[in-house]
Phi, psi and omega in degrees: 000327185299327182290347180266352185285136175238097182296349179281346179300128177090002183275351179229174183303146182307129181218070181259159173303153180305135180291144178231164175059223184300319183298335181288348180265356183273148185244134184253104182273333188268175184308130180271071182196145181285336181058029174272174174226155183265012188293171178289132179224165175236143183306116181055027185279168181283333193237143166227165180212136186202162172298145186239121174246352184085002185286158182278143351255359185266346187097344177255149168109211197240350203250154173278176171304129180210140180234351177215147169070201180288131185290133174288149186272137170268326178229154179261002178201168181287122183230165174205139172260002180158200185225125187243174182237148180073106178231148167292164179228099171080006183274172169233179175057031175249101185285330180208206187084138171075191188062051183266162175054067180287128178255127181233111172278134189219151164239013176257167176296161181300331178301338181276000179303132182103343175292162182244139178250150173297143174264129180233154174051049177292143177217139180212145171210166179305119179091005185207137173220141178214150176199157175250126175286155179295349173286348181099000181272129177267130180243137175228137183230140169216165184220158169245189180303322182224030185211168173217145177232128178249147172224125182239133177246117187264149167281173177297131177197142184283341185213069180277160184219149167233114191242134173245125177259107182279350181267349187285154176170161178085210187234161180268045176240162181307130179060026182258357182277136173274148182237117176299133177284321177217157180205145175222130180225132182219130172272121186265326183193169176305121179079009182226131180207167176214157181203160171216129174240140173259109189225129182052035175088357183245133176274105184256116183254152179217139168244129184229149180222140185222133178276085190262345181060237184268008179289146182277139180256131185217142166276156177215154179217131179053041179063023176239134184287152179236073181305133179083348180287143180238351180206153175228135178228133179226142177223146177056053178284136176245161177305326182281344181253354182293128170234143182297148179209158179172207188227147178212160171235142181218149179173183181280136178245121169280161180305129179081014179298129182251131174238128176250136183231129183238134178242132164249133184244153174201155171260009182231036171102166188289329179294319178290327176299318178296317179297323179294323177295317178298317181296322184276327189237013180083199181302149180302139188249062178280171178297337182289329184245018172232064185298326181296313180296316182295317179299318178296321180294322181296328180269359179080010181284137177293135179230161172244110185290128185292333182293322176297310183296320180293317179295317179299316182296318180293318180294319177299318179296321179294320176295319179301319179296315182292318183286342178281359180296335176229132176233134181238152179251124175200142175284352183268114177296322180298315180292325174299319180291319178299315181294313182300320180292321177297318178296318177302311180297336180282347189244017179272316180245160359292165176272111176275133181216070183304139177064023185243004182299125178276356191254346173217150193280341186282149175283173178132190185296135176210139176224154167221178186067040166274074187241083358225173177302326179301328180282325197245349191289337183271334187233310185287317181295320172298329178292317176299317180300319183287314187273326186227069184302329179292327176291322179298320177296316179299319179294318179301314180293327176294317178299320180291325175298316178300314180296320180300319187269331187247347174094359179219140163289126190289139166274327174205154184208129176243189179283052179199143183294143178133080186287347186254015187290344183247027191295335183286343178291319184189175178228150167054042182274329177296331178302325179297311180298315181294321179297322177299315180297319180297316181292338175280354179082023179296129182254354184275006174247135175283100188288335172295316177296316180298318182298322178303312184286323177299317182290311182296322182298330180291344183258011179251164176059232180294343181297332179292316177297322179299317180290323183284322189242352181079002179204148178230144178242141000307141192293342176298333177292334175298316178295317179301311185291320177300316179291324176299321176294321177300314180296320179293323177298322179299317179290322179299318178293325179298318182273355176092013177271081187289330178296313179294321179300316180296318178299314182294322180296323177293317179292334179291344181280352186284002173303332181300330182293346180276350188249151173262114185296333182288317181270339186077008181245175176295156176289164178297138180192184168269154184223142182271116175053042177181186177236183183305317184291325182299331182259351189285346186243023177304142179282104184269174178282346179232065184292332177298314178292325178297316179295317178299320180299326180282354180110010178102182187303311186295319180293318179294320178298319180296320177296316179297317180299318178295320181297320182272002171085020176299123180080001182271162177279154175302150182256163175257122179284152178286158181254216180286135178046064180297148179282165176300320180298319178297317181293318179297320179296320179294313178297331178293346175290338181056051191239154174306139183275001170063035180067013172285343181201173190275334196306331187235025187292338179267355189294330177307332182274357175296335177300331178301330186279357171239022175071029180234061177297343176296323177294318176304315181301320182291314181293314182295320177302314180297323182286312183297321187260353179243342187251001181226139181205195181254174181084172183299333181260029189277004179243146183278350181187186181307130177288338173049067175058024180096000179298318180287314181297321179291331172302313181298318180302309181297312185298320182286341176277349182084018178229150172217124181284134171264094190301136180088343181250000172054046175213160178241133171271141186258140179214177179291124176289158176259006173236147182293331182204145176214152176233131179238132173267105183261079179062034179106343176259133182268133171250121175260123176254110184240159182228159166230151183073016185285139173237129182303119187273167175200164180301131180081354180279177183292146177279143174253140185242146178290130177259321179197162181221138168232145177232117184053041175085353181259129179300139177244105183272337177275166187266020181213163175222139180292148180297320181297321179292313184293323183290349175284348179085181181131205185239117176256112182252122183242117178270130185243156177208171185277353181232154175300152180235185177274359181297134176074008183265342186254359176232165178231144175303157184306145180211154179299316178275135179290145180283156171286160175303139186245127174293165188235044172283152175289142180290150174290152181303145179289143174293157179302143177286000000 
C-alpha cells in the first residue's frame, strides 16, 4: 500500500473533474483546498519536517490566509526559505504555531537568510521528503517518533553554509509569526549543540548533532556572526525586540559534499531531547564517534550517512506496517492511490508524545495536535479504535490526563496549554470517543476515573447554560451536550453508578429543545461553519424520536432529499475572496456541503433511520467518486487532521461508524473486496454482483448481507461484533431492494411497527 501513497494530494487548491448529477447540487462554503503538506511524517509521531514557504496554514505551499472559497495565492510557484519542523495537517484557521527550528542550506551570505528559493524535483513518500533548491542544494528529510534527520548535498562552493534559525516559527502572514518568550542556545562541541525555546507557552527543547567535518561552527545574532561565542540567552522577548538568532556551519564544499544533521526533540528539557535522539537514531553520532564519515568529509568525498538511511528505512517500515492494516482490491491504480493516500492522511495525527507533557511532572500518556476533536471524533477516532486499539487506549488515557491537570476534556489541543481554546466548535466530544471504548469492553482505562471527568466536563462552558435553561446557544452545543450526557450515562451504567446514569439519561433528552417542531429543523441560532440545515440531520442517540419530531418517515425523508439536492439545479461554487452576498446566497441554498467541511459529514447515513439505505448509497457514491481525486488538488476541502480522509476510508469500505453508539451502518462498498486488520482479528469485506464504479457511473445497491454465514437483515452491525472479525458478504445489484427497509438502527425510543413494502426505484440523481 505504501507505494501508492501520494503525500502531495491536497497541497493545492481543489482541482477535481466537474461535478455531475447529485454532487453538482452541493455547495462548498469553506476553503477549496486540502491544506495538507508533503513533508516527512511518522505514524502518529511527535515530529514532522517539510519545506517552508510561510504559506497558510501548514507553512508549505502557495496560499494566503483564507477561510472561504478558492484560496488566494501568496506565491505563484513552490518556494522555500528552508526546512522546518512540526506542521499542522490539513487544518484551517491556524494563524500560527509550529514550523520551528528552520534549517537553511546556503551558498549565499548570511544576510540572505530568509530569502526564498524555487523548489525543484520534489519527491515525497511516507516518512521521506526531498527537494532541490534553485541554488543547487539537494535536501532530504526523514523523521522518527521524536526526532528528525536531514541530509544536504551541496554543489561545489568555496563558502557554503548550513544555518539553523532558532527564533523562527509560525507563518508568513500578518500576525502569523511566533515569538519565543525565552530562549537558550549552547554549542557543546564541534557539531553538537542544544537549545530550548519557550514558544506559545510550550518549552521545546532540542539536542542536535551535525557531521560537519572541517566546517567552522559559529553562533549568530541578527545575521551577524559571533566568533568564539558558545551560548546565547534571551529572556522576555517581545515582537518588537525579537531578532533572529541561531547556529551555523560554514566551509568549502567539494561537488557532492554531504552534510547530515540530526535533531532530538523533547518538551521536557535538553537531556530528554538527547535521549530521544539516541532512542530514535541509535548511539549519538558526533564527529568523535563517526571517524569514517568525518574522514570522508575532511577529504571532501561524498558519503551517505548511515543514520539517515537507517532512520528512513525504519520509518518506512513502520508506515508500511500501518498502511497494511487495510488492503483493497481494484483493477484501477488511480483508485488504489486515492485510497492509500486517504489512509495515510488518516494516520498522521494526533501527535503521541508519551512521557513528554511539559505541564505536569508525571510520566504517562500525552498527545498534542488534537486539532480538533470536532474534525476527527466522528471518523478518524473510530478508525484508530478499529485498527489500532492500543493507540485508542493511549489516547483515552492522555485525554483524561489533560482533563485531570487542566480541568477540561479537550475540544482541541496543540503544543500549548489550554484544553478549552476550541470550545466554540463543539462541546463534550471526548465523551463520544470514551463511550465507544467502554462499550467495546476496553479494560485498560480506569472507567471510574473516566466517569468523573466525563461528568464534570459536561458542567463547564456551555454546559452551565444547558443545565440552567435546558438549551445552549449556539444551539448545536445543545445537541453535543445531550449526546455527551447519553455517552456518560452508558459509562455510568457500566461502572454501576445507576443514580448518575439516571440523571444523565434525563438530561440527554433535552436535545428536543434545540428543534422547532413546526419546521422539523433546528431553531434559529448562530452556527459554526455551516447553517441550520447542515446541523439539523445529525445522527442522534434518539433518531426515532427525531424522525417523529419532523413529522415521521415521509416528512423527514423529504427534508433529507431537499438537503441533498434531489431534483435541484447545479450550483455555482464561490471563487477567490467571495463577497458576503455570495456566501449568504450559498448558505441560503440549505444544501449539503459535499465533504468540503465537517458539520454534515455523517448525514448521508441518516437515510438508514427512515428505511432508505438506497438513498445513502446514492449520496455516498456521488461523494466517493466525485469529491476525491489525485494530484495536488485532489481534496474538496480541508483534510482537518485526517477527518476528511478517514471519512473516505470508511465510506469506500461500505461501513460508517456511528460514534458514541458503538455500531456501524452498512452500505455498498466501492471496492470488490477489502481486508481489515482489527487489532489482530481480520475482517474480510467481500461482494457479489460488484461492478467497478466510477464518477457519473451507475449506483450499486445492497441486496442482502451475511456476516459469518448468518443473514443480516438490518442495516447495521454492532462494533463489538464486527471487531471480532470474520467475513462480511454484501450482495449488490443495480436497483434498490427491500434490504434494510423494515428495521431501524438502534435508538433510545423504540420504533413503531414498520410495514415492509419494497421501496419504489429512486429517481435519477
